LOTOR-704093 format. One record per residue (C-alpha): residue number from 1; residue in three letters; z negated, y negated, x. Coordinates in steps of 0.1 Angstrom, whole numbers, plus 5000, padded with zeros to 4 digits. Example, Ala and Ser with C-alpha at 12.3 -4.5 7.8 and 13.67 -1.06 7.14 Angstrom:
<atoms>
(1, "ala", (4922, 5045, 5123)),
(2, "ser", (4929, 5011, 5137)),
</atoms>
This chain:
<atoms>
(1, "met", (0870, 9362, 2496)),
(2, "leu", (0895, 9375, 2470)),
(3, "trp", (0892, 9412, 2475)),
(4, "ser", (0877, 9437, 2501)),
(5, "asn", (0887, 9467, 2519)),
(6, "tyr", (0879, 9488, 2488)),
(7, "asn", (0905, 9472, 2467)),
(8, "asn", (0937, 9489, 2461)),
(9, "leu", (0972, 9474, 2460)),
(10, "ser", (0972, 9471, 2422)),
(11, "asp", (0937, 9454, 2423)),
(12, "met", (0952, 9429, 2448)),
(13, "tyr", (0983, 9423, 2429)),
(14, "asn", (0963, 9415, 2397)),
(15, "ile", (0940, 9392, 2415)),
(16, "leu", (0969, 9374, 2430)),
(17, "ser", (0988, 9374, 2398)),
(18, "his", (0960, 9358, 2379)),
(19, "phe", (0954, 9332, 2406)),
(20, "phe", (0991, 9321, 2406)),
(21, "glu", (0991, 9317, 2369)),
(22, "asp", (0960, 9295, 2370)),
(23, "asn", (0971, 9275, 2401)),
(24, "met", (1007, 9276, 2409)),
(25, "lys", (1028, 9245, 2398)),
(26, "met", (1065, 9234, 2405)),
(27, "his", (1070, 9218, 2439)),
(28, "thr", (1036, 9234, 2452)),
(29, "arg", (1037, 9253, 2484)),
(30, "val", (1020, 9288, 2485)),
(31, "tyr", (0995, 9277, 2512)),
(32, "glu", (0985, 9246, 2490)),
(33, "ile", (0968, 9270, 2468)),
(34, "ile", (0959, 9301, 2486)),
(35, "asn", (0944, 9307, 2519)),
(36, "leu", (0936, 9344, 2528)),
(37, "ser", (0912, 9350, 2556)),
(38, "tyr", (0926, 9374, 2584)),
(39, "asp", (0907, 9404, 2570)),
(40, "glu", (0921, 9398, 2535)),
(41, "tyr", (0956, 9394, 2552)),
(42, "ile", (0952, 9427, 2572)),
(43, "ala", (0940, 9446, 2540)),
(44, "leu", (0968, 9433, 2518)),
(45, "thr", (0995, 9439, 2545)),
(46, "asp", (0981, 9476, 2553)),
(47, "arg", (0980, 9484, 2515)),
(48, "cys", (1017, 9470, 2510)),
(49, "met", (1030, 9489, 2542)),
(50, "ser", (1015, 9523, 2535)),
(51, "ser", (1027, 9524, 2499)),
(52, "asp", (1059, 9537, 2486)),
(53, "pro", (1085, 9511, 2496)),
(54, "val", (1104, 9511, 2463)),
(55, "glu", (1072, 9511, 2442)),
(56, "thr", (1057, 9483, 2464)),
(57, "ile", (1091, 9463, 2460)),
(58, "gln", (1094, 9469, 2423)),
(59, "his", (1057, 9461, 2413)),
(60, "phe", (1041, 9444, 2440)),
(61, "ser", (1067, 9421, 2455)),
(62, "leu", (1041, 9391, 2450)),
(63, "cys", (1020, 9408, 2474)),
(64, "leu", (1045, 9411, 2500)),
(65, "phe", (1054, 9374, 2498)),
(66, "val", (1018, 9362, 2499)),
(67, "ala", (1012, 9385, 2531)),
(68, "trp", (1045, 9369, 2546)),
(69, "val", (1032, 9334, 2541)),
(70, "thr", (0998, 9341, 2553)),
(71, "ala", (1014, 9357, 2584)),
(72, "tyr", (1030, 9323, 2594)),
(73, "arg", (0996, 9307, 2589)),
(74, "leu", (0978, 9332, 2612)),
(75, "asn", (1005, 9330, 2637)),
(76, "thr", (1014, 9368, 2632)),
(77, "ser", (1049, 9361, 2616)),
(78, "asp", (1069, 9380, 2643)),
(79, "glu", (1048, 9411, 2639)),
(80, "tyr", (1051, 9408, 2600)),
(81, "tyr", (1088, 9404, 2601)),
(82, "arg", (1091, 9435, 2622)),
(83, "arg", (1071, 9454, 2598)),
(84, "ile", (1090, 9441, 2569)),
(85, "lys", (1122, 9449, 2582)),
(86, "glu", (1110, 9485, 2591)),
(87, "phe", (1094, 9489, 2555)),
(88, "ile", (1128, 9478, 2537)),
(89, "ser", (1145, 9500, 2562)),
(90, "arg", (1127, 9531, 2549)),
(91, "met", (1143, 9525, 2513)),
(92, "pro", (1176, 9539, 2505)),
(93, "gln", (1202, 9514, 2513)),
(94, "his", (1212, 9505, 2478)),
(95, "his", (1177, 9496, 2471)),
(96, "ala", (1177, 9469, 2498)),
(97, "arg", (1194, 9446, 2473)),
(98, "leu", (1169, 9454, 2445)),
(99, "ala", (1141, 9443, 2471)),
(100, "leu", (1155, 9410, 2472)),
(101, "asp", (1163, 9408, 2436)),
(102, "ala", (1125, 9419, 2430)),
(103, "ile", (1113, 9391, 2453)),
(104, "asn", (1135, 9364, 2437)),
(105, "asn", (1121, 9376, 2402)),
(106, "ala", (1086, 9373, 2413)),
(107, "cys", (1092, 9339, 2426)),
(108, "ser", (1106, 9328, 2393)),
(109, "asp", (1077, 9347, 2373)),
(110, "phe", (1051, 9330, 2393)),
(111, "gln", (1067, 9297, 2396)),
(112, "ile", (1071, 9299, 2433)),
(113, "asp", (1097, 9271, 2443)),
(114, "thr", (1128, 9286, 2460)),
(115, "phe", (1140, 9251, 2464)),
(116, "gly", (1173, 9258, 2446)),
(117, "lys", (1182, 9288, 2467)),
(118, "thr", (1185, 9325, 2458)),
(119, "met", (1174, 9350, 2486)),
(120, "lys", (1203, 9369, 2496)),
(121, "ser", (1190, 9382, 2529)),
(122, "ile", (1157, 9391, 2546)),
(123, "lys", (1165, 9358, 2568)),
(124, "asp", (1166, 9338, 2538)),
(125, "leu", (1133, 9353, 2526)),
(126, "lys", (1118, 9347, 2561)),
(127, "arg", (1129, 9309, 2557)),
(128, "leu", (1113, 9306, 2523)),
(129, "ala", (1079, 9320, 2535)),
(130, "lys", (1080, 9297, 2564)),
(131, "ile", (1085, 9268, 2540)),
(132, "his", (1056, 9282, 2518)),
(133, "ala", (1036, 9282, 2548)),
(134, "gly", (1041, 9246, 2557)),
(135, "tyr", (1059, 9254, 2590)),
(136, "ala", (1094, 9244, 2576)),
(137, "glu", (1110, 9219, 2552)),
(138, "pro", (1135, 9227, 2526)),
(139, "glu", (1170, 9221, 2535)),
</atoms>
């Protein structure tokens, strides 16, 4: 178990960032190195969705992406997609682009393979999460 219900989002991010720094390699999919339990996924998702959207995107986008990959693994991706769209829609419109940039930067910072693509929309991000969950192949 990586964390408990007592960890805050910052703790979860620190645990994930150290884990990725130690384990992520090019051409590795996220599901190959991390497998969150349902309880860990719920704790992570709840912390992300209950935090300030702009702060979460700017500082904890790795957490959002790992939660999305895990949502596919746990067969809750439709619910997560709805929640992430609502979450981003709470942000001022001009921040939506910043959200995608932050996730692109997190992928670069933590060597998460984007398979040569830049995420330009939530649908692009959804596709990348699906690939990293092992449910799609890169194009």
